PAVO-404141 format. One record per residue (C-alpha): residue in three letters; y, x, z. Coordinates in Angstrom, 3 decimals. Layout:
N
<rec r="Ala" yy="Y" xx="X" zz="Z"/>
...
This chain:
98
<rec r="Met" yy="-24.474" xx="-142.553" zz="59.301"/>
<rec r="Leu" yy="-27.722" xx="-140.851" zz="60.035"/>
<rec r="Asp" yy="-27.893" xx="-137.131" zz="59.812"/>
<rec r="Thr" yy="-30.232" xx="-135.455" zz="57.330"/>
<rec r="Ala" yy="-33.109" xx="-135.113" zz="59.807"/>
<rec r="Gly" yy="-32.818" xx="-138.811" zz="60.678"/>
<rec r="Lys" yy="-32.903" xx="-139.813" zz="57.026"/>
<rec r="Ile" yy="-35.984" xx="-137.669" zz="56.413"/>
<rec r="Leu" yy="-37.716" xx="-139.197" zz="59.447"/>
<rec r="Glu" yy="-36.804" xx="-142.689" zz="58.227"/>
<rec r="Leu" yy="-38.314" xx="-141.929" zz="54.810"/>
<rec r="Ile" yy="-41.543" xx="-140.598" zz="56.348"/>
<rec r="Ile" yy="-41.916" xx="-143.651" zz="58.602"/>
<rec r="His" yy="-41.203" xx="-145.998" zz="55.685"/>
<rec r="Gln" yy="-43.853" xx="-144.339" zz="53.516"/>
<rec r="Arg" yy="-46.447" xx="-144.479" zz="56.293"/>
<rec r="Ile" yy="-45.805" xx="-148.132" zz="57.074"/>
<rec r="Glu" yy="-45.940" xx="-149.047" zz="53.389"/>
<rec r="Ala" yy="-49.200" xx="-147.096" zz="52.923"/>
<rec r="Ala" yy="-50.765" xx="-148.852" zz="55.926"/>
<rec r="Val" yy="-49.598" xx="-152.395" zz="55.155"/>
<rec r="Asp" yy="-49.731" xx="-152.647" zz="51.351"/>
<rec r="Pro" yy="-53.553" xx="-152.474" zz="50.989"/>
<rec r="Gln" yy="-53.899" xx="-155.348" zz="53.464"/>
<rec r="Leu" yy="-51.690" xx="-157.720" zz="51.471"/>
<rec r="Ala" yy="-53.246" xx="-160.166" zz="49.039"/>
<rec r="Ser" yy="-52.949" xx="-159.267" zz="45.371"/>
<rec r="Gln" yy="-51.330" xx="-162.681" zz="44.816"/>
<rec r="Gln" yy="-48.481" xx="-161.917" zz="47.217"/>
<rec r="Tyr" yy="-45.235" xx="-161.262" zz="45.384"/>
<rec r="Gly" yy="-41.654" xx="-160.583" zz="46.323"/>
<rec r="Phe" yy="-40.289" xx="-157.743" zz="48.386"/>
<rec r="Arg" yy="-43.143" xx="-155.525" zz="47.171"/>
<rec r="Lys" yy="-42.839" xx="-152.563" zz="44.851"/>
<rec r="Gly" yy="-43.839" xx="-153.630" zz="41.332"/>
<rec r="Arg" yy="-44.409" xx="-157.291" zz="42.289"/>
<rec r="Pro" yy="-41.180" xx="-159.257" zz="41.832"/>
<rec r="Thr" yy="-41.037" xx="-162.979" zz="42.592"/>
<rec r="Leu" yy="-40.354" xx="-163.699" zz="38.915"/>
<rec r="Asp" yy="-43.855" xx="-162.397" zz="38.078"/>
<rec r="Ala" yy="-45.298" xx="-165.083" zz="40.347"/>
<rec r="Ile" yy="-43.151" xx="-167.748" zz="38.702"/>
<rec r="Asn" yy="-44.237" xx="-166.591" zz="35.248"/>
<rec r="Leu" yy="-47.869" xx="-166.885" zz="36.375"/>
<rec r="Val" yy="-47.271" xx="-170.459" zz="37.559"/>
<rec r="Val" yy="-45.441" xx="-171.389" zz="34.342"/>
<rec r="Asp" yy="-48.150" xx="-169.847" zz="32.128"/>
<rec r="Thr" yy="-50.894" xx="-171.694" zz="34.018"/>
<rec r="Ala" yy="-48.962" xx="-174.963" zz="33.724"/>
<rec r="Lys" yy="-48.451" xx="-174.420" zz="29.981"/>
<rec r="Lys" yy="-52.199" xx="-173.880" zz="29.511"/>
<rec r="Ala" yy="-52.907" xx="-177.070" zz="31.436"/>
<rec r="Ile" yy="-50.436" xx="-179.038" zz="29.325"/>
<rec r="Ala" yy="-51.942" xx="-177.544" zz="26.165"/>
<rec r="Gly" yy="-55.241" xx="-179.169" zz="27.037"/>
<rec r="Ala" yy="-57.132" xx="-176.760" zz="29.245"/>
<rec r="Arg" yy="-56.522" xx="-179.180" zz="32.129"/>
<rec r="Trp" yy="-57.003" xx="-177.619" zz="35.543"/>
<rec r="Lys" yy="-60.722" xx="-176.796" zz="35.241"/>
<rec r="Gly" yy="-61.172" xx="-174.949" zz="38.509"/>
<rec r="Val" yy="-57.594" xx="-173.690" zz="38.528"/>
<rec r="Tyr" yy="-55.545" xx="-174.448" zz="41.601"/>
<rec r="Met" yy="-52.060" xx="-173.279" zz="42.424"/>
<rec r="Met" yy="-50.189" xx="-173.317" zz="45.665"/>
<rec r="Val" yy="-46.601" xx="-172.286" zz="45.982"/>
<rec r="Ser" yy="-45.851" xx="-171.547" zz="49.586"/>
<rec r="Ser" yy="-42.529" xx="-170.601" zz="51.025"/>
<rec r="Lys" yy="-39.387" xx="-172.500" zz="50.403"/>
<rec r="Ser" yy="-37.508" xx="-169.220" zz="50.384"/>
<rec r="Ala" yy="-39.492" xx="-168.066" zz="47.347"/>
<rec r="Trp" yy="-37.918" xx="-170.855" zz="45.310"/>
<rec r="Glu" yy="-34.516" xx="-170.235" zz="46.820"/>
<rec r="Ala" yy="-34.753" xx="-166.583" zz="45.782"/>
<rec r="Thr" yy="-35.315" xx="-167.422" zz="42.129"/>
<rec r="Ser" yy="-32.855" xx="-168.429" zz="39.501"/>
<rec r="Ser" yy="-32.281" xx="-172.020" zz="38.529"/>
<rec r="Phe" yy="-33.747" xx="-171.096" zz="35.146"/>
<rec r="Ala" yy="-37.279" xx="-171.037" zz="36.557"/>
<rec r="Thr" yy="-36.742" xx="-174.381" zz="38.262"/>
<rec r="Asp" yy="-35.417" xx="-175.873" zz="35.014"/>
<rec r="Val" yy="-38.491" xx="-174.639" zz="33.125"/>
<rec r="Leu" yy="-40.851" xx="-176.210" zz="35.663"/>
<rec r="Leu" yy="-38.955" xx="-179.503" zz="35.524"/>
<rec r="Gln" yy="-39.175" xx="-179.489" zz="31.715"/>
<rec r="Leu" yy="-42.919" xx="-178.847" zz="31.904"/>
<rec r="Arg" yy="-43.301" xx="-181.785" zz="34.280"/>
<rec r="Cys" yy="-41.382" xx="-184.032" zz="31.869"/>
<rec r="Leu" yy="-43.569" xx="-182.871" zz="28.978"/>
<rec r="Glu" yy="-46.706" xx="-183.660" zz="30.975"/>
<rec r="Arg" yy="-45.426" xx="-187.153" zz="31.778"/>
<rec r="Glu" yy="-44.700" xx="-187.806" zz="28.095"/>
<rec r="Arg" yy="-48.134" xx="-186.533" zz="27.136"/>
<rec r="Ala" yy="-49.748" xx="-188.790" zz="29.747"/>
<rec r="Lys" yy="-47.886" xx="-191.791" zz="28.304"/>
<rec r="Thr" yy="-49.140" xx="-191.084" zz="24.773"/>
<rec r="Arg" yy="-52.743" xx="-190.742" zz="26.012"/>
<rec r="Thr" yy="-52.665" xx="-194.189" zz="27.637"/>
<rec r="Lys" yy="-51.386" xx="-195.915" zz="24.482"/>
């Protein structure tokens, strides 16, 4: 274990690195950041998809989910919700073509 002086030094270095790096990160970057959990990003994707399904249709809205590990880090609940939304969109597309 580190002694007290080592722990204090570690804390100071951590704070300085965080203060230097955090402003350079994109506001859309989530996960492993204070106050920006990955689930917030998933909720944003789900909300945007719900609006599109409700009829807003992607007018100038584009989403990109990058990083396989982001999906691996989330619960299966989020994946299930996205799959349900995709099924709903397929059903809606079928009724529009009839």
